[in-house]
N, C-alpha and C positions, 0 to 999 in steps of 0.2 A: 518652608517657604525659602528659596535660595536667591532670590533678589528683591529684598523688601525696596520699595520708594521710600528715599529716607530726600528729607528738605532741612537742609546748611543755613542756618539766619545767618552769620557771618564769614568772612572769609578767614578760612586757615592756611595754616602755609601748604604749599603746592604739594610737596609730598604727602602730606593728609590727604589732601582734598585729591589729588590724584588715584591713591590708590581707594577711598572712599568709590570715583567712580568707577574702577576698573571692579569693585566687589560687589556695587551694588545699584540699583537703576536710582542715581544721585543729582538733586538740583543743588549745584552750589551756589553761593552769591559772592562772586569774585570780583565785585565792584566794592564789596563790604560798606555797603549802603545800608542801614539798618533799617529793618523792618517796621512798619510802623502798624500799627494792631490789623487795619485792614489787612494787611500783609499776614501777617502771623495766623487769624481766623482762617485766611485760606490756604494757607500752608497745611495748617492742622484739620482742616475739611479733606484732603489730597495724600496725605502722609499715614505710611505706616511707623513710619520714624521721625520725629522734629529732634533736632540739634540744635538745641539753643544755648544763647548764650548769656553772660550776668545782664548785660544792656536789656534783654528781651523778658518785658513782664507778663510772664503765662499764668494770668490769674486763671480765677474759677470760672469764668463767664467764657473766656474762651475755650477752656477744657471740659466746659458744658456745651459749647457746641462744637467739637470737634468729631471729625467723621468717625464712623466704626470701626475702621479699619486702625487707625492709629491706635497703638499698642506700648509704644515706649517712646520718651522724652528721654533720650542721651544727652544730658546735658554735657557741656564742653565746660569742664572747671569742677572746683569741690565745692562752693558754695550753692545752696539751691534755697536762699530765702527767696528768692523771686520767681520760685514755682510753687504752684497751691498743690502741696502734696496732698489735703486733705480730699481736695475736688479731682486730682488725679488718683487714688485710692479708692472713691467713690466709682469713677468710670473704670475701673481697674486696667487703669494704663500705669505701666512699669517706669519708674523715674531712677534712673543712674546718673551718678558722678564721677569726676577723676580724683578719688582722695588721696592725698600724698605726694602729688606728683610733684607739685608746686612748692612744696616745704621749703626746700633748701634757698630757691629761689629770693621768696619775699622774706627768710630770714637773713639773707644777705643786703637787701635793702634795706629792711627796718635798719642794720647795725649802719649801716649807709649813713641813715637818718640821724641817728644817737650819736653817729660821729661829726655829722656835718654841724647841727644847730649850734652845739655849745662851743664846737669851733672856729662857727661864722665863717663857714668854706663858701655857702653862695655869698654873702657878700662882700668875702676879699674877690670872688670870681669877678663879679659885677664891677672892682673897684677898677682891678686890672685892665677889664674890657672897656672902660668909660676914658682910660687915658689921665684920670685923675691921681692914679698912685704916684707921688713923691720919693719912693724909694724904701727902704728898712728904715724903721726905727725901733727904738726901744719900749713903747707905749704903741705903735701902731696895731692895730687889729688884734688887740686882745681877745682871748675867749677864755674857757677853761678847759681844764683836763677830767676829762672822764674816770680815768682811773683812780679806784678807793670810793669812787658812788656809788651809793645803792642803786640799784633797777629794781623797779617795780613793775612786775608783769602780769596781766589780766587775763587770763586763758592760757592753758597750760598746758595745751596738745603739742600736735606734732609741730608747728608753727613757734609754739612759745619755747618749748625745749629747744629744738633748734636756734632761736634767737639766744637765750641761757648758756648755750655752748659759746656761740660766738663769744659772747659779754665777757665772759669770766675768763675768756682769754685777754682779755684787754685789762683785767685788773678790778672790774665790776662785782660788787655782792650780789648776790640774787635773791631776791624777795618774790614772790607771787601768792595770785587769789585765785582759788580754783574750787568750783563746786566740790570736787572731789580731790580727796589730796592724795599726790603723788605715792607710787609704793617707796620706803625708806631708802632702797638700792639705788634707784632712780634722785631720790633726792641729795643722797649722797655723791652720786657722778657728778651732778649740778651743782653743788654746795648751795644749796635753796632752802630757804625757809618759807612754810605754808603760813599764810595768814588769811584763818579762817572766816575775817569780817573784815572785808574790804576796805572800811572806812580807816579802820587802825591802821592799813597798810600804807594807806596815801600821806599817812600823815609821818612816818617813818623812808621816805623814798625821795631821792634827789631825780629820778627820769620813770618815766612813767610810759612803759608801752603797751599797746592794746593790741589782743590777738583772739577776741570770742568772734564764734559767731554773732549776725544780727538775727535776732528773735525778740519776740516779747517780752524777756527776761532783760537782754541789754540794749533793748531800744530809750536812748537818753541815760545810760548808764553811768556816763561821765559830764553831769549835768549841773549847775550852778553853784548846788549845796557840795558836792565833792569836791570840785575845783577848788572851793575856801578851803575844803582840809588841806590841800595840798599848800606846801609853804613857794614865797614866792622866788624861789630859786631854783624850782622843778623844770623840767623840760617835758614836755608832752609828745609824745612821736603814738602815730595813727598812718599805719597801712595795713590795715582789716578792714571796716566798713565805716560808711561817712556816721550812718543814724546814731552809733555807738555813744558819739559824741554831742553833746546840746551846744551848736556853733556860736550862737549867739553869748551865750556865758562865757565860750572860749576868747572869745573876740574880744570879748568886753574885760575878763582877766587880763590876757595879753595888752592890751590898750592903757590898761592900768597900773601896768608891772605887779601883777597880782601872779601871774605865770613867763618865767623867765623867756620862752621862747617856744617853738612848739616846729616838730618834722610831720606833714602832711601827705600821703598818697589819695588820700579819697575822702570824699565831700558828700554832704547829707543831697544835694542836689546836683552832682556833677553831670555834664560838664561843666556848670554854672559851679562860679567858685564868688563869696563875698568880696565885693570890690574893697574892703576894708584890711583884709588877709594880702590882699594882692600890696597892699602900702606898707606894711610891717615887714620892718627890716630883720626880725629878729624869728622870721618863718620859713623854713626851705619846704618848698612844696615839689613834687612830681606827679605827672601826670596820670596816678592810675597803674603803676609799670612796675608794680612787686614784682608780678608774675610773668613779665616781659624778658624772657627768652628764647633764644630759637630752642635750646634744647629741652625747655620746659613746656613750649607750645606743641611741639611737634612728639614729645611724651603724652600730652594731655591728649592729642589727637589720638594717638594710638590705642589708649584707652576706651575713648570712644566707639571706636573699631570694634573693639575686642568684645564690647559690650551689646553692639549690636549683632555682631556674629553669633553671640553666643544665644540672646535673645529668636534671632531668626533659627536658630537649629532648635528652639523650642527647649533649650536649656536656662537657669535660673543667669542671670547677668552677674558676674564677680562683683559690679561695684552699684548693686542696687540700693537703693536708699531705702531704709528701713522705718517702720512705725517709732516714733522718738526721735526722729533725727534732731540734732542742734547742732 
């Protein structure tokens, strides 16, 4: 198969789309209007390769209705919880992703939130823009330093470790909860302490950041019971997936002073955001931009192209998502 029919659901960087159009029989979406379910169904009936993004819910029903020619779902992004992997396997459709490409970008954004919330950077920026700032004063815009504080990381994969390296440089001590303990050499490099019991770690930290995939085990992981285990001065950072946090419980805790603040790049029902969060001054919010760098987007596109080329050549794609992915 020298020129497979490739359908791309969202607008990618021009360099990526131009290369795809040169290599494959490609239908791109330069308007970037998200496909509805009917549009996805039509694409999957006519494509050899579908290139979806995180906004596309490629569920079992859509996969069951896919055309016989669909052999590859080459996801643009690392997370694949929006794709029904079991249904894809049943149809012998290979699924690939782009792991590792966006690690450093997401870690940078996470550290920015870790800094922004305790130091009240968003509040300060709004104050200056409002014209109400009257100048420096000893008690003006007091926040809290992060040096010397304990950072708890849930999920110590590529991104969690990248966050730990950055945080250590700012004087934070590193605690982590992961299904499997890291090798001693990696723990020593990061200065990290493993907590096999998540609940025990939550009571010992000052800042909590989440870097676990969203799956059956992590859905609602940080719920009302676990938020109650956090001390009231703790800041919650989430640049992973919205469904990992019980948003209702988080809002109640923030409004009631049971959490000092939050830095959020993702929400459960995005782009819809609970209006109560919008009203809270101690919440810093960014529009799911953890991976939003030009370099990262181009690198992701290049990985997608590599996966398609390998598949079209009859080879196993380098980033095939295997059984048991989480």
